[in-house]
C-alpha positions, 0 to 999 in steps of 0.5 A: 203395357198399361191400358190407355185409361191407366196412363198418367196424364199429359205433362203439357199443362205443367210444362206450359206453366213452368214456361210461363213462369220462366217468361214472367220471371225474365220479364220482371227482371227485364223491367227491373233492369230498365228501372235501375238503368233509368234511375242511373241514367242521369249519372251515366255520362259522369260515370262514363267519363270518370270510368274511362279516365280512371282505368287509363290513368291508373296504369302509370300509377300502379305500373311506375309510381306504386308498382304492383306485381301484375299489370295488363295495359291492353285489358285495361284499355279494353275495359276503359273503352266500355265506358266511352259509349256511356260518356257519349250517351247524349249522342246515341241515336234513338234506335240504339237507346232501346239497348241501353239497359243491356249495355249498362249491365254489360259495361258494369259487369266487365269494368268492375267485377271482372276486371277488378276481380281479375286484377285482385286475384293476380296481385292480392295487394292491399291496394287492389283488395281495397279497390275491389271492396270499393267496387262492390260497394259502388255496385250495391249503390247502382243496382238492386240486390238481385241485379247486384248478385247477377252482375257480381257473380257473372263478373267474378266467375269470368274473372276466375275463369280467365285467371285459371286459364292464365299460364303464369297466374299464381293464387295468393291463397292465404291473402284471399282467404283473409279477404273473404270474411271482409268481403262477406261482411261488406256484402251483407252490410250493403244488402241490409242497408239496401233492404232498409232503403227499399222498405222506406221507399215502399212505406212512402209509396203506401203513405202516398197511396193512402193519402191519394185515396183519402183525397179522392174520397173527399172530393166526391162530396163537393163534386156531387154538390156541384153536379146537383147545382148544375142540374138545378141551374139547367132545370130553371135556366130556360124559365129565367131566360124566357122570363127575361125575353118576355120582360124585354118584349114588354118594355120593362127595365131589365139589364141587357144580355147579349145573345152570345152571352145567353148562349155561353150561359146555356153551354156552361151547364153542359161544361159543368156536367162534363167536367164533373163526370170527367173528374169522377171518372178520374177518381174511379180510375185512381181508386181502382188502380190503387186496389189490388187487382187480385181482389176483383171478382170475375163474371160473364160479360159481353165484349161489345156491351163493355165497349159501347158502355165505355164509349157512352161514359167516356168524358169527351172534351168536345163533340169532335172528339166523339166523332173521331172514334169509330166502332166496328159495325159487327163483332162480339164475344163472351168473356170472363172479366169485370165490367169496371176493369174492361171499361177503365182499360178502354178509358185509358186507351181512348184517353191516350189515343185522343191525347196523342192525336190532338197533339199531332193535329191529325188522326182517327180512332177505330175500335174492332171487336173480333171473335177468333180462335184460339183467343178473342180480341179488342183492337184500339187503332189510331192513326196518330204519331206513333210511339218511338222504338226506344219507348215502346218496350217500356210503356207498360212499366209502372211510373213510366210516361212519355209523350212524343213531340213533332221534333222527336224529343220527348216530354214526360206527362202523367203518372205512368200508371195507366198502361201498367194498370191495363196490363195488370187488369188484363192478366187478372182476367187471363188475357194480355195487352200488346202494342203495335206501332209505326212511328209517324203512322199508327198505334194499335193496342190489342186486348186478347181474351181467352174463351171463357169455356176453356178456362185458359187462365194463368 
């Protein structure tokens, strides 16, 4: 036996890394599932109606009008029934909408590559071969390349398995071999067109990002001028008001200015300063969101200093908004991060909390800085309206935005990049962000940071 010092190092870090990569891949695929489902959702009702009707009505066509070698009415009706929930999508209860992406993928796998693939293997007639190729083209339009190959592969394997287990099945080998090159050509051509479409879409996104960056930079100059003008007015306004009052007391002919108008002039200076600060903050957030997170260097920081700086710099709309936020009296921990990233993460969370508590007309916001083992945490807790369960799994997806209403419906607000930026920034700093909520009671975002000395970063 080799001495202890000669033993190979433990494989735990490698296993943990592989497990983390697997979870990341699954999370990305789940996000892709949601995005593709969201893009297809406006047409799901129509797809459900057409799919359920077509699968049922084609039975007499292929059984009696143009008889095919094989038909299976029970299987056709079962596959037709999978489309019915899609046709009834507007009446789905909210708690079931969370499972819509999974059901969408299931229904399309069963109804298209499985059913059509099985019937094509059993018949191998021109009608079914053309139907199968049409289903392949339709799947390519509904899904991205990775999702298409997953759905098509699972459905085809299942169809082949059922075909192999069918006692009276006979494979039309020559016909299927002649069909394979045509199928491959259609799949390669469809994949090429899909890639070209994705490249064009990415080019448009890059162009919009570049344009928004230019606009943001150009806005800084007039905002800076406005800030200087506001400070100049604030500097000389008291002298002008004092001179006006002195002239009135001496009986000079000066225009009358009401007291409330004077107070409005004094308040307007603060409003101008606050709006300029808010606009600059939004520009900073947009520019930082557009910058690749991986290029941001990390330095040692104090969590409490970052939170206090965020509370000082946040552009509150009123004194009441600032008074609504409470910071825990104790708690601090060191972290490895970037101050601007941490501050802007807190800005996003505070802005969302203030927005939703304003809409609900109630609620307070509490921030806790909690050193703990094995990780440290910053918690942002609000007693606002909460987040619906069907929305919660999607809030960190890029370009997804949702605002609840008292009626339970939803209105989309914003660009949907704030929480996605928060997640990317936390992952860059080796941490994570999660959300806990109870509809109608509270929402809590938990920022988790590793201990700097452990070097626990993926």
